[in-house]
C-alpha positions in Angstrom: -19.8 0.5 7.9 -20.6 -1.8 10.7 -18.6 -4.7 11.8 -15.2 -5.5 13.3 -13.4 -2.3 12.2 -16.2 -0.2 13.6 -16.3 -2.1 16.9 -12.5 -2.3 17.3 -11.9 1.4 16.5 -14.6 2.4 19.0 -13.1 0.2 21.7 -9.7 1.6 20.9 -11.1 5.1 21.4 -12.7 4.2 24.7 -9.5 2.5 26.0 -7.4 5.4 24.7 -9.5 7.9 26.6 -9.1 5.9 29.8 -5.3 5.8 29.3 -5.1 9.5 28.4 -7.0 10.2 31.7 -4.3 8.3 33.6 -1.6 10.5 31.8 -3.5 13.6 33.0 -3.4 12.2 36.5 0.4 12.2 36.1 0.3 15.9 35.0 1.2 15.0 31.4 -1.5 17.1 29.9 0.0 17.8 26.5 0.9 14.2 25.9 -2.5 13.1 27.1 -4.2 15.6 24.8 -2.2 14.7 21.7 -2.6 11.0 22.3 -6.4 11.3 23.0 -6.9 13.4 19.8 -5.2 10.9 17.5 -6.6 7.7 19.1 -10.2 9.0 19.0 -9.8 10.3 15.5 -9.2 6.8 14.1 -12.7 5.6 14.8 -14.3 9.0 14.0 -12.9 8.9 10.5 -14.0 5.3 10.1 -17.4 6.2 11.2 -17.4 9.2 8.8 -16.6 6.8 5.9 -20.1 5.5 6.3 -21.3 8.7 4.6 -18.6 8.8 1.9 -19.8 10.4 -1.3 -17.9 8.0 -3.5 -15.5 5.1 -3.3 -12.6 7.5 -3.6 -14.0 9.5 -0.7 -14.5 6.3 1.3 -10.8 5.3 0.7 -9.7 8.9 1.5 -11.5 8.8 4.9 -10.0 5.4 5.7 -6.5 6.6 4.8 -7.0 9.5 7.2 -7.8 6.8 9.8 -4.6 5.1 8.9 -2.6 8.3 9.4 -4.3 8.9 12.8 -3.4 5.3 13.7 0.2 6.0 12.8 0.2 9.2 14.9 -1.2 7.2 17.8 1.6 4.7 17.5 4.1 7.6 17.5 2.6 9.0 20.7 2.7 5.5 22.3 6.4 5.3 21.5 7.0 8.7 23.0 5.0 8.0 26.1 6.4 4.5 26.7 10.0 5.4 26.1 10.0 9.0 27.3 8.0 8.4 30.5 8.8 4.8 30.9 5.2 3.9 31.2 3.8 0.6 30.1 1.1 0.9 27.5 -1.9 -1.4 28.2 -1.7 -4.6 26.1 -5.4 -4.1 25.1 -4.6 -0.8 23.4 -1.6 -2.3 21.6 -3.8 -5.3 20.4 -6.6 -3.0 19.3 -4.2 -0.8 17.3 -2.8 -3.9 15.5 -6.3 -5.2 14.8 -7.4 -1.8 13.4 -4.2 -1.5 11.3 -4.8 -5.0 9.7 -8.5 -4.3 9.1 -8.0 -0.9 7.6 -5.3 -2.2 5.3 -7.6 -5.1 4.1 -10.6 -2.9 3.6 -8.6 -0.3 1.6 -6.9 -2.9 -0.5 -10.2 -4.7 -1.2 -12.0 -1.4 -2.1 -9.2 -0.3 -4.5 -9.2 -3.8 -6.1 -13.0 -3.6 -6.7 -12.6 -0.1 -8.1 -10.0 -1.2 -10.6 -12.0 -4.2 -11.6 -15.2 -2.2 -12.2 -13.6 0.4 -14.4 -15.0 0.4 -17.9 -14.1 2.7 -20.8 -17.6 4.1 -21.2 -20.9 4.3 -19.3 -23.6 1.7 -19.9 -26.4 3.4 -22.0 -28.7 3.6 -18.9 -26.1 5.7 -17.1 -25.3 8.1 -19.8 -25.8 11.7 -18.6 -29.0 13.2 -19.5 -27.8 15.7 -22.0 -29.5 16.5 -25.3 -29.1 13.4 -27.5 -27.0 15.4 -30.0 -24.4 16.2 -27.3 -24.0 12.7 -25.8 -21.5 11.5 -28.5 -19.3 14.5 -27.6 -18.6 13.2 -24.1 -15.1 12.0 -23.9 -14.2 8.7 -22.3 -12.4 10.6 -19.5 -15.6 12.4 -18.6 -17.5 9.2 -18.7 -14.9 7.6 -16.4 -15.2 10.5 -13.9 -18.9 10.1 -13.8 -18.5 6.4 -12.9 -16.1 7.1 -10.1 -18.1 9.9 -8.5 
């Protein structure tokens, strides 16, 4: 997945690493490490979604990115209020951009999955089982094959 979400999440990681470095200079190693882990994980999971094995796996990886983004927001709140440090506006803007893009991509993918569901496989996608066994496949099994 190339495009805005990839670029924004990578820039968020880069800016996050720089900010975490400034926290380390203040001897706030644990906060810096926690923040850096979550902020870099956002883009890593988005990047990993490129190799998703299915649409469900794709959505799962993006939802992990959402969780990491939420954790990053948590650490920002702790750092800004607990240490009274101003978070760079660029980081805050990138977080908001990534949040919006992730929500839109996930919603769009789920919508496409729901629209493409069919009760049975097209004949050309029927599993290659002996012809006599093909009618025994339940619709549920056929649906699972479509989704994976």
